[in-house]
C-alpha positions in Angstrom: -0.3 -115.1 129.0 -0.4 -113.5 132.4 -3.2 -114.2 134.4 -5.3 -111.6 136.7 -8.1 -112.2 139.0 -10.4 -108.7 138.7 -12.8 -107.8 141.9 -15.6 -106.0 140.2 -18.6 -105.9 142.3 -20.3 -104.7 139.5 -20.3 -106.5 136.3 -22.1 -107.1 133.1 -25.0 -107.4 132.5 -25.0 -104.8 135.8 -25.9 -101.7 133.6 -24.8 -99.0 136.4 -21.8 -96.8 135.7 -19.2 -98.8 137.6 -19.6 -101.5 135.2 -17.7 -100.0 132.3 -14.1 -99.6 133.7 -13.8 -103.3 134.4 -15.2 -104.3 131.1 -13.1 -102.3 129.2 -10.1 -103.9 130.6 -11.2 -107.4 130.5 -12.1 -106.9 126.6 -8.4 -105.6 125.8 -6.1 -107.0 128.4 -5.5 -110.0 126.0 -4.0 -107.7 123.1 -1.4 -106.9 125.6 -0.8 -110.5 126.8 -3.2 -110.6 129.9 -6.0 -112.7 130.3 -8.6 -111.5 133.1 -11.0 -113.7 135.2 -13.8 -111.8 137.1 -15.2 -112.0 140.7 -18.6 -110.6 141.0 -21.9 -110.6 142.6 -24.8 -112.7 141.6 -27.0 -110.9 138.9 -30.6 -110.9 141.3 -28.5 -108.1 143.1 -27.8 -105.4 140.1 -29.9 -102.4 140.2 -30.7 -102.8 136.5 -29.7 -105.2 133.7 -28.4 -104.1 130.4 -28.2 -107.6 128.2 -26.5 -105.8 125.6 -23.5 -105.3 127.9 -23.4 -109.0 129.0 -22.6 -109.6 125.0 -19.6 -107.7 125.1 -17.6 -109.9 127.6 -15.5 -111.9 125.8 -16.3 -115.3 125.5 -13.1 -116.6 127.2 -13.4 -114.5 130.2 -14.4 -116.4 133.3 -16.9 -114.8 135.4 -17.6 -116.3 138.8 -20.8 -114.4 140.7 -20.7 -114.8 144.5 -23.7 -114.3 146.6 -23.3 -112.8 150.2 -25.6 -114.9 152.7 -27.8 -111.7 154.3 -31.4 -111.9 154.7 -32.0 -108.5 155.5 -30.5 -107.2 152.2 -32.2 -110.1 150.5 -35.8 -109.0 151.7 -35.0 -105.6 150.8 -34.3 -106.5 147.2 -37.5 -108.3 146.7 -39.5 -105.8 148.0 -38.0 -103.0 145.6 -38.8 -105.6 142.7 -42.3 -106.0 143.9 -42.5 -102.2 143.6 -41.1 -102.0 140.6 -43.1 -104.4 139.1 -46.3 -103.1 140.4 -45.3 -99.6 139.2 -45.2 -100.6 135.6 -48.6 -101.7 136.2 -50.5 -98.6 137.2 -51.1 -94.9 136.1 -48.7 -92.3 136.1 -51.5 -90.4 138.7 -51.5 -93.5 141.0 -47.4 -93.8 141.1 -47.5 -90.0 141.9 -49.6 -90.7 144.6 -47.6 -93.6 145.7 -44.6 -91.7 145.8 -46.2 -89.1 147.9 -47.6 -91.4 150.8 -43.5 -92.8 150.5 -42.4 -89.3 151.6 -45.2 -89.0 154.6 -43.7 -87.7 158.0 -43.8 -91.4 159.7 -42.6 -93.2 157.0 -39.7 -90.7 156.3 -38.9 -91.1 159.8 -39.0 -95.0 159.9 -37.0 -95.3 156.8 -34.0 -93.1 158.3 -33.9 -94.9 161.3 -33.4 -98.4 159.3 -30.7 -96.6 157.3 -28.9 -95.5 160.5 -29.4 -98.9 161.8 -27.4 -100.2 158.5 -24.6 -97.5 158.7 -23.8 -99.0 162.3 -24.1 -102.7 161.3 -22.3 -102.9 158.0 -18.9 -102.3 157.6 -17.1 -100.9 155.6 -20.3 -100.7 153.5 -23.4 -102.4 152.8 -21.6 -105.2 150.5 -19.8 -106.3 153.5 -21.9 -109.8 153.4 -20.1 -110.4 149.8 -16.4 -110.0 151.3 -16.0 -113.6 152.9 -17.6 -115.8 150.0 -15.8 -113.9 147.3 -12.7 -114.1 149.3 -12.8 -117.8 149.1 -13.6 -118.1 145.5 -10.7 -115.5 144.8 -8.1 -117.7 146.4 -9.5 -120.9 144.4 -9.2 -118.9 141.5 -5.8 -117.5 141.7 -4.7 -121.2 142.6 -6.3 -122.6 139.6 -5.2 -120.1 137.2 -2.0 -119.2 138.4 -2.9 -115.3 138.6 0.4 -113.3 139.0 -1.8 -110.5 140.7 -5.5 -109.3 141.9 -7.0 -106.2 141.0 -9.8 -104.7 142.8 -12.0 -101.6 141.7 -14.0 -99.4 144.2 -16.6 -98.8 145.2 -17.8 -100.8 147.4 -15.0 -100.7 149.5 -15.9 -104.2 150.4 -14.3 -105.2 146.9 -10.8 -103.6 148.3 -11.2 -106.0 151.4 -11.6 -108.9 149.3 -8.7 -108.4 147.2 -6.4 -107.7 150.3 -7.5 -110.9 152.1 -7.3 -112.8 149.4 -3.8 -111.6 148.5 -2.5 -112.7 152.3 -4.2 -116.2 151.8 -2.9 -116.7 148.1 0.3 -114.9 148.4 -0.5 -113.0 145.1 -0.2 -109.2 145.1 -3.2 -106.9 144.7 -3.4 -103.3 143.2 -6.4 -101.0 143.9 -8.3 -99.3 141.7 -10.5 -96.0 143.2 -13.3 -95.2 140.5 -14.4 -92.5 143.2 -12.5 -90.4 146.1 -13.7 -93.1 148.8 -13.8 -91.5 152.3 -13.2 -88.2 150.9 -16.9 -87.9 149.2 -19.3 -89.5 151.5 -22.3 -90.8 150.4 -25.9 -91.4 152.0 -24.6 -94.4 153.9 -21.4 -92.9 155.0 -23.1 -89.6 156.6 -25.1 -91.8 158.9 -22.1 -93.4 160.4 -20.9 -92.7 163.7 -17.6 -91.3 164.7 -16.2 -94.4 165.7 -17.0 -96.3 162.4 -15.8 -93.3 160.5 -12.4 -93.8 162.5 -12.1 -97.5 161.8 -13.2 -97.0 158.2 -10.1 -94.7 157.6 -7.6 -97.2 159.6 -9.0 -99.7 157.2 -8.4 -97.6 153.9 -4.6 -96.9 155.6 -4.1 -100.5 155.6 -5.4 -101.4 152.1 -3.2 -98.8 150.6 -0.3 -99.7 152.9 -0.5 -103.5 151.5 -1.1 -102.7 147.8 1.6 -103.1 145.0 -0.1 -100.5 143.3 -2.8 -97.5 143.6 -4.8 -96.4 140.7 -6.5 -93.1 141.1 -8.3 -91.1 137.9 -6.3 -88.0 138.4 -3.5 -86.2 140.2 -5.9 -84.1 142.6 -7.5 -87.5 144.0 -4.0 -88.8 144.3 -2.7 -85.6 146.2 -5.8 -85.9 148.6 -5.0 -89.8 149.4 -1.4 -88.7 150.0 -2.2 -85.9 152.5 -5.0 -88.1 154.2 -2.8 -91.3 154.6 0.7 -89.8 154.8 3.4 -92.8 154.4 0.5 -95.3 153.5 2.2 -95.9 150.4 4.8 -94.4 148.0 4.5 -92.1 144.9 6.4 -94.2 142.5 3.7 -96.9 143.0 0.5 -94.6 142.0 -0.8 -94.7 138.6 -3.1 -92.1 137.2 -5.7 -93.8 135.2 -8.7 -91.7 134.4 -11.9 -93.5 133.2 -12.4 -93.8 129.0 -14.2 -95.3 126.1 -14.3 -98.1 123.8 -13.8 -98.0 120.1 -13.4 -95.3 117.7 -14.7 -91.5 117.8 -17.5 -91.1 116.0 -17.8 -88.7 112.8 -19.8 -85.9 113.3 -23.1 -85.2 111.2 -25.4 -83.0 112.2 -28.9 -84.5 112.7 -31.9 -82.7 110.6 -34.6 -81.2 113.2 -36.5 -78.2 113.6 -34.8 -78.0 117.1 -31.1 -78.0 118.6 -31.4 -80.8 121.0 -28.9 -81.2 124.1 -28.5 -84.8 125.5 -28.0 -85.4 129.1 -27.5 -89.2 129.9 -26.9 -90.4 133.4 -28.3 -90.2 137.0 -29.7 -87.1 138.8 -30.6 -88.7 142.0 -28.4 -90.4 144.5 -25.2 -87.9 143.6 -26.7 -84.7 143.8 -26.0 -83.0 140.2 -27.0 -79.1 140.0 -29.2 -78.3 137.1 -31.2 -75.3 139.1 -29.5 -72.5 137.5 -29.8 -74.3 133.8 -33.7 -74.4 134.5 -33.6 -70.8 135.4 -31.4 -69.9 132.0 -34.1 -71.3 130.4 -36.7 -69.4 131.8 -34.7 -66.2 131.2 -34.5 -67.1 127.6 -37.9 -67.4 127.0 -38.5 -64.5 128.9 -36.1 -62.3 126.8 -35.9 -64.2 123.0 -38.9 -66.5 123.0 -38.5 -67.3 119.2 -35.2 -68.6 120.0 -36.2 -70.5 123.3 -38.6 -72.3 120.8 -35.5 -73.8 119.0 -34.2 -75.3 122.0 -34.9 -78.9 123.5 -33.4 -80.3 126.4 -33.6 -84.5 126.8 -32.4 -86.0 130.2 -32.2 -89.4 130.3 -31.5 -91.5 133.7 -32.8 -91.9 137.2 -34.2 -89.0 139.0 -35.3 -86.8 136.0 -38.8 -86.6 137.3 -37.9 -84.2 139.8 -36.2 -82.3 137.2 -39.4 -82.0 135.1 -41.6 -80.8 138.2 -38.8 -78.0 138.3 -39.1 -77.2 134.7 -42.8 -77.2 134.9 -43.0 -74.6 138.0 -40.6 -72.4 136.1 -42.7 -72.3 132.9 -39.9 -74.2 130.9 -41.8 -77.8 130.4 -42.0 -77.4 126.8 -38.3 -77.1 126.5 -37.6 -80.2 128.7 -38.5 -83.7 127.9 -37.3 -86.3 130.5 -37.3 -90.6 130.4 -36.1 -93.2 133.2 -32.9 -95.2 132.5 -32.4 -97.1 129.0 -30.0 -99.4 127.4 -26.7 -98.2 126.4 -27.3 -99.3 123.0 -30.4 -96.7 123.3 -28.0 -94.1 124.7 -25.6 -94.3 122.1 -28.8 -93.9 119.2 -29.7 -90.6 121.4 -26.2 -89.3 121.3 -26.0 -89.6 117.3 -29.5 -87.9 117.0 -28.4 -85.1 119.4 -26.7 -81.8 118.4 -24.8 -81.2 121.8 -24.1 -83.2 125.0 -24.5 -81.6 128.5 -21.9 -82.0 131.3 -23.4 -80.9 134.8 -21.3 -80.7 138.4 -22.5 -81.3 141.6 -24.0 -79.3 144.4 -21.7 -77.2 146.5 -22.9 -78.7 149.6 -21.0 -82.2 148.5 -17.8 -82.4 150.6 -15.3 -82.8 147.8 -17.3 -82.0 145.0 -14.5 -80.7 142.8 -13.0 -84.2 142.6 -15.6 -85.9 141.1 -15.7 -86.8 137.2 -18.8 -88.6 136.0 -17.9 -91.5 133.8 -20.4 -90.5 131.0 -17.9 -87.7 130.1 -15.5 -90.1 128.6 -18.6 -91.5 126.4 -18.9 -87.9 125.3 -15.5 -88.0 124.1 -16.3 -90.9 122.0 -19.2 -89.4 120.2 -17.5 -86.7 118.5 -20.2 -84.2 119.4 -20.2 -80.5 120.7 -20.1 -80.7 124.6 -21.7 -78.0 127.0 -20.5 -77.8 130.5 -22.4 -76.1 132.9 -19.9 -76.5 135.7 -18.0 -75.0 139.0 -14.6 -75.0 139.2 -14.3 -78.7 139.3 -12.2 -81.8 137.5 -14.9 -82.2 135.0 -14.2 -78.4 133.8 -10.5 -79.4 133.8 -10.8 -82.3 131.5 -13.1 -80.4 129.2 -10.7 -77.9 128.8 -8.1 -80.5 128.0 -9.7 -81.7 125.0 -10.4 -78.5 124.0 -14.3 -77.7 124.9 -15.2 -74.0 124.6 -18.5 -73.7 125.6 -18.3 -73.9 129.0 -20.5 -71.8 131.5 -20.2 -70.9 135.2 -22.8 -72.8 137.2 -23.4 -70.0 139.3 -24.4 -67.2 136.6 -27.8 -67.5 134.6 -26.6 -65.1 132.3 -23.4 -67.0 131.7 -25.3 -70.2 130.7 -27.8 -68.5 128.9 -25.0 -66.9 126.6 -23.6 -70.2 126.2 -26.9 -71.8 125.2 -27.4 -68.8 122.7 -23.9 -69.5 121.5 -24.6 -73.1 120.8 -28.2 -71.8 118.9 -26.1 -69.6 116.5 -23.4 -72.0 115.5 -26.7 -74.5 115.1 -28.5 -72.0 112.9 -25.4 -71.3 111.1 -24.7 -75.0 110.2 -21.2 -74.7 112.0 -21.7 -76.9 114.8 -18.4 -78.9 113.9 -16.3 -76.1 114.8 -17.5 -76.7 118.4 -16.5 -80.4 119.0 -13.6 -81.5 121.1 -10.0 -81.9 119.8 -9.9 -85.8 118.2 -6.2 -85.9 119.0 -6.7 -85.0 123.2 -10.0 -87.2 123.3 -7.6 -90.2 122.0 -5.6 -90.1 125.1 -8.7 -91.5 127.1 -9.1 -94.6 124.7 -9.5 -98.0 125.9 -5.9 -99.0 124.5 -4.4 -96.1 126.2 -5.9 -97.0 129.5 -5.5 -100.6 129.5 -1.7 -100.2 128.4 -1.2 -97.8 131.8 -3.0 -100.5 134.1 -0.5 -103.3 132.7 2.3 -101.3 134.4 0.3 -101.1 137.7 -0.2 -105.0 137.4 3.3 -105.7 136.4 4.3 -103.4 139.3 6.4 -101.0 137.0 6.8 -97.4 137.3 3.7 -95.2 135.6 3.7 -93.9 132.4 2.2 -90.5 134.1 3.7 -90.2 137.4 2.5 -88.6 140.2 4.4 -85.9 141.6 3.0 -85.2 145.6 2.9 -81.3 146.1 2.4 -80.3 142.5 -1.3 -79.9 142.4 -3.6 -78.1 144.9 -6.3 -80.1 146.6 -9.7 -78.3 146.4 -10.8 -75.8 149.1 -13.6 -77.7 150.6 -11.2 -80.7 151.5 -7.8 -78.5 153.0 -9.5 -78.0 156.4 -11.1 -81.3 155.9 -8.1 -83.2 155.9 -5.8 -80.9 157.5 -1.8 -80.9 157.4 -1.4 -84.0 159.3 -3.7 -86.2 157.4 -6.0 -88.3 158.9 -3.9 -91.7 159.8 -0.2 -91.9 160.8 
């Protein structure tokens, strides 16, 4: 078997969204003649742990976990764990008071000052202390296993730096995998960086792309943005388009029994500012115009940041239609999906630069679930992917009446027992299976042409990024 070293900062039992892509590849590469070894961060730095995911890692996959020596981040991690532990022991009222105190002006000012210092200090991101020890372990692993290539997935960008430096030392080519549009859609950390640091980030990205055997993007619009922003950094024939996907077979749809039509949203609402304000307003409109129909509808939100949504639902008088819960294990999410009548896809706020590029990884889990998908979206890539699989219940995020009409259409099909007519096309969804995506990955690892070639200039980049990138790009 050919050997590949995978640089995956987040890896099971980490339960964050970035875990699933490298896990899928690890599980399916051996069927196609490749064996993966993984370099990941130590477990105690994970945001959340999901033991069920750890059980999915093949037993013959060697996983080396690396710790970056950074006293400040270690202190912060311990402090956060203490807060979580204490929060689980107090009442909901006390926890609310603690959160309110956390938002007091003086604390907010101090917290903002600390975050800004971090943005100046850590390069290219907060995972920077991980780079050097990860490079050392990657070089050793390449030499010991005879690896033919190094594959690194980002974010964080630090993982890409690990691949580049280890490649230079071990004499092994590297492949870059972009799960997000890095340097295009800045996160809270990047927004605090000074201009000189932003320039340094872009120069670093240029060198990373320039030295890679192949670059993997999720879709053609992503690739087009990088092509224009970093002219001459890479060749079009080295670009591979591999969106996220799902594992297993598409589930057979059976309409759950219940007195209400349940719509499930699973995933974070914090961090990336997903837009749900008009959705809640549409619930208010439905309640005002058709109270009986409103009683038939239930929206369930599962994940980080749902408390704020619940507060907004209460302020609009629709809290009886909305249930929320915090993060849960993946097997529990799968159970709730089977119990739901439809699944909800949301877009990002329009003030997020390049929001049109983002496609939440949960969307592909929705494809596997084999259930109706309702989209409340702007003109973005998520909408494009939904249309590719034949989804018809998509509402304009800016139109409360449009969203209400789509909800009513779903309720009509629910009451008539015809929800199955709203299910995405199975054949189109199978294009996003792990088997198909892994076969595409192997072409990149081998340095062969892509199955779905990227053709520069064919797609238009989002309006919010046209002036941002400009005709001349960022780095020449």
